[in-house]
BAPA-781506 format. One record per residue (C-alpha): residue in three letters; x, y, z. Coordinates in steps of 0.25 Angstrom, whole numbers, padded with zeros to 4 digits, always signed. Layout:
N
AlaXYZ
...
***
This chain:
715
Met+0518+0734+0555
Ser+0527+0722+0555
Ala+0524+0707+0553
Val+0530+0698+0563
Leu+0532+0683+0558
Pro+0538+0672+0567
Val+0550+0666+0560
Arg+0558+0653+0563
Gly+0571+0657+0570
Ala+0567+0672+0573
Asp+0557+0678+0583
Arg+0551+0686+0572
Ile+0553+0695+0560
Val+0548+0708+0558
Val+0544+0712+0544
Pro+0544+0727+0543
Gln+0534+0735+0534
Thr+0538+0739+0520
Ala+0542+0753+0516
Pro+0531+0764+0515
Ala+0525+0766+0502
Gly+0532+0776+0493
Ala+0546+0772+0498
His+0556+0767+0488
Pro+0565+0755+0490
Ala+0580+0756+0488
Pro+0585+0753+0474
Ser+0586+0739+0470
Lys+0599+0732+0471
Gly+0601+0718+0466
Gly+0590+0709+0461
Leu+0583+0708+0474
Ala+0583+0723+0477
Ser+0570+0725+0470
Phe+0563+0716+0481
Gly+0569+0724+0492
Lys+0556+0731+0496
Tyr+0549+0717+0497
Arg+0561+0711+0504
Glu+0554+0712+0518
Ile+0541+0707+0513
Ile+0549+0695+0506
Ile+0557+0692+0518
Ala+0544+0693+0526
Val+0536+0684+0517
Ala+0548+0674+0516
Leu+0550+0674+0531
Phe+0534+0672+0532
Leu+0535+0661+0522
Ile+0547+0655+0529
Phe+0540+0656+0542
Asp+0527+0650+0537
Leu+0535+0639+0531
Gly+0541+0637+0544
Val+0528+0637+0551
Leu+0522+0628+0541
Val+0534+0618+0543
Leu+0532+0619+0558
Asn+0517+0617+0557
Phe+0519+0604+0548
Tyr+0529+0599+0557
Thr+0521+0602+0570
Ser+0509+0596+0563
Phe+0516+0584+0559
Lys+0521+0582+0574
Ile+0507+0585+0579
Asp+0501+0574+0570
Gln+0511+0565+0576
Asp+0508+0570+0590
Thr+0493+0567+0587
Val+0496+0553+0583
Ala+0503+0551+0596
Ile+0492+0558+0604
Asn+0482+0549+0597
Leu+0490+0536+0599
Ser+0493+0539+0613
Gly+0478+0542+0616
Arg+0476+0528+0609
Gln+0486+0522+0618
Arg+0478+0527+0630
Val+0465+0521+0624
Val+0471+0508+0620
Ser+0477+0506+0634
Gln+0463+0507+0640
Arg+0457+0498+0629
Val+0467+0487+0632
Ala+0463+0488+0647
Arg+0449+0488+0644
Thr+0450+0476+0635
Leu+0457+0468+0645
Leu+0446+0471+0655
Glu+0436+0467+0645
Leu+0443+0454+0642
Asp+0444+0451+0657
Ala+0429+0453+0658
Met+0427+0443+0647
Arg+0436+0434+0655
Val+0428+0435+0668
Ser+0415+0433+0661
Gly+0420+0421+0653
Ala+0417+0427+0640
Pro+0426+0425+0628
Tyr+0436+0436+0625
Lys+0430+0445+0615
Ala+0439+0446+0602
Asp+0436+0461+0600
Thr+0441+0464+0615
Leu+0454+0456+0612
Ala+0456+0463+0599
Glu+0454+0476+0606
Leu+0464+0472+0617
Arg+0475+0468+0607
Ala+0473+0480+0598
Gly+0474+0489+0610
Ala+0487+0482+0615
Lys+0493+0482+0601
Ile+0490+0497+0598
Phe+0495+0501+0612
Gln+0508+0493+0610
Val+0512+0498+0596
Ser+0508+0513+0600
Gln+0517+0511+0612
Leu+0529+0507+0604
Ala+0526+0518+0594
Phe+0526+0529+0605
Arg+0539+0524+0610
Glu+0546+0521+0596
Gly+0537+0527+0586
Gly+0531+0519+0575
Thr+0519+0517+0566
Ile+0506+0512+0573
Pro+0491+0512+0570
Gly+0484+0525+0573
Gly+0471+0528+0579
Asp+0464+0525+0565
Gly+0472+0512+0563
Lys+0481+0519+0553
Pro+0496+0519+0555
Val+0503+0531+0561
Tyr+0517+0534+0565
Leu+0519+0537+0579
Glu+0532+0544+0584
Pro+0538+0540+0597
Val+0536+0548+0609
Val+0548+0558+0611
Ser+0544+0567+0623
Ser+0550+0563+0636
Arg+0536+0562+0643
Gly+0531+0554+0632
Arg+0542+0544+0632
Glu+0541+0543+0647
Leu+0526+0540+0646
Glu+0528+0530+0635
Glu+0539+0523+0644
Lys+0529+0522+0655
Val+0518+0517+0646
Asp+0528+0506+0640
Val+0531+0502+0654
Leu+0516+0499+0657
Trp+0512+0494+0643
Lys+0523+0483+0641
Pro+0519+0474+0652
Tyr+0504+0478+0649
Tyr+0506+0473+0634
Ala+0514+0461+0639
Ser+0502+0457+0647
Leu+0493+0459+0636
Gln+0500+0450+0626
Pro+0493+0437+0630
Leu+0480+0444+0626
Leu+0485+0450+0613
Val+0490+0437+0606
Gly+0478+0428+0607
Asp+0465+0424+0614
Ser+0471+0414+0622
Phe+0476+0423+0634
Thr+0473+0418+0648
Pro+0465+0425+0658
Gln+0477+0427+0666
Glu+0484+0434+0655
Leu+0472+0443+0653
Ala+0472+0446+0668
Ala+0486+0450+0668
Ala+0484+0459+0657
Leu+0472+0465+0664
Ala+0479+0466+0677
Tyr+0490+0474+0671
Ser+0480+0483+0663
Gln+0473+0486+0676
Thr+0485+0489+0683
Asn+0492+0498+0673
Asn+0481+0503+0664
Ile+0479+0516+0672
Lys+0494+0519+0671
Leu+0494+0516+0657
Leu+0482+0525+0654
Gly+0489+0536+0662
Leu+0502+0535+0654
Ala+0494+0535+0641
Asn+0486+0547+0646
Asp+0500+0554+0649
Phe+0505+0550+0636
Val+0493+0555+0628
Thr+0495+0568+0636
Glu+0510+0569+0632
Thr+0507+0566+0617
Gln+0496+0577+0618
Gln+0506+0587+0624
Ile+0516+0584+0613
Gly+0505+0586+0602
Ala+0500+0599+0609
Ser+0514+0604+0610
Arg+0516+0603+0595
Ala+0502+0608+0592
Ser+0506+0620+0601
Val+0518+0623+0593
Leu+0511+0622+0580
Arg+0500+0631+0585
Met+0511+0641+0590
Val+0518+0641+0577
Gln+0505+0643+0569
Thr+0499+0653+0579
Gly+0512+0661+0580
Gly+0514+0662+0565
Ile+0500+0667+0563
Val+0500+0677+0575
Leu+0514+0683+0571
Ala+0510+0683+0556
Leu+0497+0691+0560
Leu+0502+0699+0571
Asn+0505+0711+0562
Phe+0491+0712+0557
Ala+0484+0714+0571
Phe+0485+0711+0585
Ile+0470+0709+0586
Leu+0471+0699+0575
Phe+0482+0692+0583
Lys+0473+0691+0595
Phe+0462+0686+0587
Leu+0470+0675+0582
Arg+0475+0672+0596
Arg+0461+0670+0601
Leu+0457+0662+0588
Lys+0469+0653+0591
Thr+0465+0651+0606
Ser+0450+0648+0601
Asp+0455+0638+0591
Ala+0463+0631+0601
Ala+0452+0630+0611
Ile+0442+0625+0600
Glu+0452+0615+0595
Ala+0454+0610+0609
Ala+0439+0609+0611
Thr+0437+0602+0598
Glu+0449+0593+0601
Glu+0443+0589+0615
Asn+0429+0587+0608
Arg+0435+0578+0598
Glu+0443+0570+0608
Ile+0430+0568+0616
Leu+0422+0564+0604
Thr+0433+0555+0600
Ser+0436+0548+0613
Val+0422+0546+0619
Arg+0416+0532+0616
Glu+0402+0537+0616
Gly+0395+0543+0604
Leu+0393+0558+0606
Phe+0386+0568+0597
Leu+0376+0579+0597
Leu+0362+0578+0591
Thr+0356+0590+0586
Pro+0341+0593+0586
Gly+0340+0589+0572
His+0346+0575+0576
Gln+0359+0577+0569
Leu+0372+0573+0575
Gly+0381+0584+0580
Ser+0395+0588+0574
Gln+0403+0580+0584
Leu+0402+0565+0586
Ser+0411+0557+0595
Arg+0419+0546+0587
Ser+0412+0535+0594
Thr+0399+0539+0588
His+0402+0534+0575
Thr+0407+0521+0580
Leu+0394+0519+0589
Phe+0385+0522+0577
Gly+0394+0513+0568
Arg+0395+0524+0557
Thr+0401+0538+0555
Leu+0391+0549+0559
Val+0391+0562+0553
Pro+0388+0575+0561
Gly+0374+0580+0556
Gln+0369+0566+0554
Asn+0355+0564+0559
Phe+0356+0555+0572
Phe+0343+0547+0569
Asp+0347+0545+0554
Val+0360+0538+0560
Leu+0351+0530+0570
Ser+0341+0526+0560
Thr+0350+0515+0554
Met+0354+0509+0567
Val+0341+0509+0576
Ser+0327+0504+0574
Glu+0316+0514+0569
Lys+0309+0514+0583
Ala+0322+0517+0590
Leu+0325+0529+0580
Thr+0311+0535+0582
Asp+0313+0534+0597
Ala+0327+0540+0597
Arg+0321+0552+0588
Asp+0310+0555+0598
Tyr+0320+0554+0610
Val+0329+0564+0604
Glu+0318+0573+0601
Leu+0314+0573+0615
Leu+0328+0577+0619
Phe+0328+0589+0610
Ser+0315+0594+0616
Pro+0320+0603+0628
His+0307+0602+0636
Val+0309+0586+0637
Lys+0318+0583+0649
Glu+0331+0576+0645
Gln+0331+0567+0658
Leu+0317+0562+0656
Val+0319+0556+0642
Gln+0333+0550+0644
Gly+0326+0537+0649
Ile+0319+0535+0635
Asn+0331+0536+0626
Pro+0328+0526+0615
Leu+0343+0525+0612
Ser+0348+0522+0625
Glu+0351+0508+0620
Val+0350+0506+0605
Glu+0355+0495+0596
Leu+0361+0500+0583
Thr+0365+0492+0571
Val+0378+0497+0566
Thr+0386+0493+0554
Ser+0401+0489+0558
Arg+0413+0493+0549
Leu+0412+0479+0543
Gly+0397+0481+0539
Gln+0391+0472+0549
Gln+0379+0476+0557
Thr+0381+0476+0572
Ser+0372+0480+0583
Arg+0377+0491+0594
Tyr+0369+0496+0606
Leu+0371+0511+0608
Ser+0366+0520+0619
Phe+0362+0535+0615
His+0361+0546+0626
Phe+0356+0560+0623
Asn+0359+0572+0631
Arg+0354+0586+0628
Val+0363+0598+0624
Gln+0355+0610+0628
Asp+0357+0625+0626
Gly+0347+0631+0637
Ala+0334+0624+0634
Ala+0337+0620+0620
Val+0342+0606+0617
Arg+0353+0608+0606
His+0359+0594+0605
Leu+0358+0580+0611
Leu+0372+0574+0615
Val+0371+0560+0611
Thr+0380+0549+0618
Val+0380+0536+0611
Gln+0386+0524+0619
Asp+0388+0509+0614
Ile+0381+0500+0624
Thr+0383+0488+0615
Gln+0392+0481+0626
Lys+0382+0484+0637
Val+0370+0479+0629
Glu+0378+0466+0625
Leu+0382+0464+0639
Gln+0368+0465+0644
Ala+0364+0455+0633
Arg+0375+0446+0638
Leu+0371+0447+0652
Thr+0356+0444+0648
Gly+0361+0432+0640
Glu+0370+0427+0651
Arg+0358+0428+0661
Gln+0349+0420+0651
Arg+0360+0410+0649
Ser+0362+0408+0664
Gln+0347+0406+0666
Lys+0347+0396+0654
Glu+0359+0388+0661
Leu+0351+0388+0674
Ser+0339+0383+0667
Met+0348+0372+0660
Met+0354+0368+0673
Leu+0340+0366+0679
Lys+0336+0358+0666
Ala+0348+0349+0668
Phe+0345+0347+0682
Glu+0331+0342+0678
Thr+0337+0333+0668
Glu+0337+0318+0671
Pro+0351+0316+0677
Ala+0355+0304+0668
Met+0352+0312+0656
Met+0360+0324+0660
Arg+0372+0315+0663
Ser+0371+0309+0650
Phe+0369+0322+0643
Val+0382+0328+0650
Glu+0390+0316+0646
Arg+0386+0317+0631
Ala+0387+0332+0631
Glu+0401+0332+0637
Ala+0406+0321+0627
Ser+0400+0329+0615
Leu+0406+0342+0619
Leu+0420+0336+0621
Glu+0418+0329+0608
Val+0415+0342+0601
Asn+0427+0349+0608
Asp+0436+0337+0603
Leu+0431+0339+0589
Leu+0434+0354+0588
Arg+0447+0353+0595
Ser+0452+0341+0586
Thr+0452+0350+0574
Ser+0465+0357+0571
Ser+0468+0369+0562
Ala+0473+0359+0552
Ser+0460+0352+0551
Ser+0453+0352+0538
Glu+0440+0358+0536
Val+0433+0345+0535
Gln+0439+0340+0548
Val+0434+0353+0555
Leu+0420+0352+0549
Lys+0420+0338+0554
Ala+0423+0342+0568
Val+0413+0353+0567
Asp+0402+0343+0563
Gly+0406+0334+0574
Ala+0405+0345+0584
Tyr+0392+0350+0578
Arg+0386+0336+0580
Arg+0390+0335+0594
Ile+0386+0349+0598
His+0372+0347+0591
Ala+0370+0334+0599
Phe+0374+0340+0612
Lys+0364+0352+0609
Gly+0353+0342+0606
Asp+0356+0334+0619
Ala+0356+0347+0627
Ala+0343+0352+0621
Ser+0337+0338+0624
Leu+0339+0341+0639
Gly+0335+0355+0639
Leu+0349+0361+0641
Glu+0347+0373+0632
Ile+0360+0380+0636
Leu+0368+0368+0631
Ala+0360+0367+0619
Ser+0362+0382+0616
Leu+0377+0381+0618
Ala+0378+0369+0609
His+0370+0377+0598
Gln+0380+0389+0599
Phe+0391+0379+0597
Glu+0384+0373+0585
Ser+0383+0388+0579
Glu+0398+0390+0581
Leu+0401+0377+0573
Gln+0391+0381+0563
Lys+0398+0394+0561
Leu+0411+0387+0559
Lys+0405+0379+0548
Asp+0397+0390+0541
Asn+0409+0400+0541
Gly+0418+0389+0535
Ala+0429+0390+0546
Ala+0431+0375+0547
Thr+0445+0375+0553
Gly+0451+0369+0565
Asp+0455+0383+0570
Ala+0441+0388+0569
Leu+0436+0376+0577
Leu+0446+0379+0588
Ala+0443+0394+0588
Leu+0428+0392+0589
Pro+0422+0397+0602
Leu+0415+0384+0605
Pro+0406+0383+0618
Leu+0411+0369+0621
Glu+0416+0373+0635
Asp+0403+0380+0639
Leu+0395+0368+0635
Leu+0405+0359+0642
Ser+0404+0367+0655
Lys+0389+0367+0654
Val+0389+0352+0652
Gly+0398+0351+0663
Ala+0388+0358+0672
Phe+0378+0348+0669
Lys+0388+0337+0671
Ala+0390+0341+0685
Leu+0375+0342+0687
Ser+0372+0328+0682
Gln+0384+0323+0690
Lys+0378+0329+0703
Arg+0364+0323+0700
His+0370+0309+0696
Gly+0370+0304+0710
Asp+0355+0306+0712
Asn+0351+0300+0699
Ala+0361+0289+0697
Ala+0351+0278+0697
Gln+0341+0285+0687
Pro+0333+0275+0679
Ala+0337+0274+0664
Ser+0323+0276+0660
Asp+0322+0290+0666
Ala+0334+0294+0658
Gln+0328+0288+0646
Gln+0315+0296+0649
Gly+0323+0308+0651
Leu+0329+0307+0637
Asn+0315+0305+0631
Thr+0310+0317+0638
Ala+0322+0326+0634
Leu+0320+0322+0619
Ala+0305+0326+0620
Gln+0308+0339+0627
Leu+0319+0342+0616
Ala+0309+0340+0605
Ala+0299+0350+0612
Glu+0310+0360+0614
Val+0315+0360+0600
Ala+0300+0360+0595
Gly+0297+0373+0603
Asp+0310+0380+0598
Cys+0305+0377+0584
Gly+0291+0381+0586
Lys+0286+0366+0584
Arg+0278+0357+0593
Val+0281+0342+0594
Thr+0277+0330+0602
Thr+0289+0321+0604
Glu+0289+0306+0609
Val+0302+0301+0613
Arg+0304+0286+0617
Met+0318+0281+0619
Ala+0315+0272+0630
Ser+0326+0261+0626
Ser+0337+0271+0624
Met+0344+0267+0637
Glu+0348+0253+0631
Ile+0357+0260+0621
Pro+0372+0263+0625
Pro+0374+0277+0629
Ala+0383+0281+0618
Lys+0373+0276+0608
Met+0362+0283+0615
Asp+0369+0296+0615
Leu+0369+0295+0600
Val+0354+0291+0600
Arg+0350+0303+0609
Glu+0357+0313+0600
Ile+0350+0307+0588
Ala+0337+0308+0594
Ile+0339+0322+0599
Gln+0343+0327+0585
Leu+0332+0320+0578
Leu+0322+0325+0588
Arg+0327+0339+0586
Asn+0327+0337+0570
Ala+0312+0332+0571
Val+0307+0344+0578
Val+0315+0354+0570
His+0314+0348+0556
Gly+0303+0338+0557
Val+0291+0343+0565
Glu+0284+0355+0558
Ala+0279+0368+0565
Pro+0265+0366+0571
Ala+0259+0375+0560
Thr+0265+0367+0549
Arg+0261+0354+0555
Gln+0247+0358+0557
Ala+0246+0364+0542
Gly+0251+0350+0538
Gly+0240+0343+0546
Lys+0249+0338+0557
Ala+0248+0341+0572
Ala+0255+0353+0577
Glu+0264+0345+0586
Gly+0275+0336+0579
Gln+0277+0322+0583
Ile+0291+0317+0586
Ala+0295+0303+0591
Val+0308+0298+0596
Thr+0310+0284+0599
Leu+0321+0274+0602
Gly+0320+0259+0603
Arg+0322+0246+0597
Asp+0317+0242+0583
Glu+0313+0229+0577
Ala+0328+0225+0574
Asn+0331+0228+0589
Gln+0339+0241+0585
Trp+0338+0254+0592
Leu+0330+0264+0584
Leu+0329+0279+0586
Thr+0317+0285+0579
Val+0314+0300+0578
Arg+0301+0304+0571
Asp+0293+0316+0568
Asp+0280+0319+0561
Gly+0286+0332+0554
Ala+0288+0337+0540
Gly+0298+0325+0536
Leu+0310+0326+0528
Asn+0309+0333+0514
Ala+0320+0330+0504
Ala+0317+0342+0496
Asp+0319+0351+0509
Val+0332+0344+0511
Arg+0336+0345+0497
Arg+0333+0360+0497
Arg+0341+0362+0510
Leu+0353+0355+0504
Leu+0353+0364+0492
Glu+0352+0377+0501
Leu+0364+0372+0509
Gly+0372+0370+0496
Trp+0376+0356+0499
Tyr+0371+0351+0485
Ser+0367+0357+0472
Asp+0353+0355+0466
Glu+0358+0345+0456
Gln+0365+0337+0467
Leu+0352+0337+0476
Gln+0344+0332+0464
Ser+0352+0320+0463
Phe+0349+0316+0478
Ser+0338+0307+0482
Asp+0329+0312+0493
Lys+0335+0302+0503
Gln+0349+0308+0500
Ile+0343+0322+0502
Val+0337+0319+0515
Ser+0350+0312+0520
His+0356+0326+0520
Ile+0349+0330+0533
Phe+0360+0322+0541
Lys+0371+0330+0535
Pro+0379+0340+0544
Gly+0374+0354+0542
Phe+0361+0351+0535
Ser+0348+0356+0540
Thr+0335+0360+0534
Ala+0333+0371+0545
Gly+0333+0385+0539
Thr+0341+0391+0551
Ala+0349+0385+0562
Ser+0343+0384+0576
Arg+0346+0377+0589
His+0338+0365+0584
Ala+0341+0364+0570
Gly+0348+0370+0557
Arg+0362+0366+0558
Gly+0362+0352+0552
Val+0368+0345+0564
Gly+0357+0336+0570
Leu+0355+0326+0559
Asp+0370+0326+0557
Leu+0371+0322+0571
Val+0361+0311+0570
Gln+0368+0305+0558
Ala+0381+0305+0566
Asn+0375+0298+0578
Val+0368+0288+0569
Gln+0381+0284+0563
Ser+0388+0283+0577
Leu+0376+0274+0581
Gly+0378+0265+0569
Ala+0363+0267+0567
Arg+0354+0268+0555
Leu+0346+0281+0552
Met+0333+0280+0545
Leu+0325+0292+0541
Ser+0310+0292+0536
Ser+0302+0305+0533
Ser+0289+0308+0526
Pro+0288+0323+0522
Gly+0277+0330+0531
Gln+0275+0317+0539
His+0287+0313+0548
Thr+0302+0311+0549
Glu+0308+0299+0556
Phe+0323+0296+0560
Arg+0326+0282+0564
Ile+0340+0278+0569
Ala+0342+0263+0571
Phe+0355+0258+0579
Ser+0359+0246+0587
***
């Protein structure tokens, strides 16, 4: 029997059988004559080795080209995904613009990353070059050489160049206009389907090129094996042929399964009756769980670190019901405890974040037996957050309506006066922040921040005294942003300019009240001054009651400022701010909780008195007195040490009077945590600043456990 081997350059070579046993070879002639009987074998082995070497070289070359084709296929597929990602992010940005929400930084970053990767990949497909691969590592991409591929690339380039040009304003900064966004979105919506179609065609073309080379490689390998083994048996050859066909089918099925598990956004895996993960998991499963899962892991062990014990127990019972074939699947779908579950996931940076996932379970049955459960996991975080935002917006709208009704009930002269003060304060804050440049020193910036802090704190107290809670809350948020700036040490002019201050929102709401007060002005133009004064007294008393309620305290407040209408408006504004801050301070820091007061032999309700009138020297005297715990120099000393303002040795050298004077310093507060009413060390700082503006004298008297009294005398 002859062995038939394919050889490069010839159809085949037939190696005949060796001589029968017992035959004698011809006499040897020359040095190689003794190898004559092995000549055919040597030639056959040499040709076989040469053939194998040729096949091996061809395999290496074809494999190398297939690897390059695989890169091209992956990157062309990425181009298709990136084009849709760019279109999607444009729609998201447009939705943010319509809703009035600020543009999200991660959406802008996704748009810019997508446009950049599409641009560099497009150039590489045309000219070749090194670009980031799917895993972020650089890969070399050869230029497209097929005529069909070049034609598709030219068509893509025709669509992409103007598309990329329209995206430029969105890629270089955050100051793009709505018109520029609209132009990019319009082009995207007009040409996205065309671009997607060309991208699909290009993916198909690269796949065909790769498939062609893979086919050549398979043909060489299969042909070599088949021809080498043909002399053994025709049956064996047919078996190998069938095996090749089966392998190709399995490979295709495996590849399809891999592509599905790689591309789907949902988490997909099978759950065994032993609650173990199946061997195939979609790529998104690992991302959704925030960790790499391993086939065979116990599903509930994975969940145990992410959900509460009750949710884990309910999920286990639910899965057991699904594995019970006598329980109808449709009847238990509605009691799925994991239809919306909050997971605590650790990010790559080690930070704990919350994510909402929805698990859906479907039976995989073999007859009546339940073999597996197909688990589908979806990330519904955006849906839950959107619902929360909608709820928040509804509550905010209700609060704004309530505030408008409250403003309508407020005495008109007081409302007009408040609007004027508020507008002036907010514009002053705006000027303070914008006057700082990138070249400003840290001291200058901190001075501007402290000035803005005082103005916003005064505005917050003024709004709270009239029951305008939305304005007070917005002002409190503004204070929080300023406090973050100070705490983070980012005291630069650029940081101030980049801070997302809610000034415009505050000004717009104050503008609404201004319009309301102007509309009511005609009907109340001749309102007596005594009514306006009585309104101020009532507002201060109501403010004390509201702050006390928030702090869990009870107070009785007596306010008598009947003579204040004789004071010039500019001075009266300063006096009003002082009264508001001292009143809040008396409730928060002075008056004790009811249980503490009763334990000390006092009435449960604290007593606060606010008076404004002439003293014996015919000077104006503002007095705010409470019967609370009084000032304790030891407490102030301890707080100064906690804040790190002084060492223990330095504090020992201060007198009690010097220690107590620090309560007027910016940033000092004895409150443990900051709240809407205290804790940031701004109120008494504002009082001291206003006292200086009045040219007044501030006198403080206090008896521990008995009372605290502030007196401000001015002319």
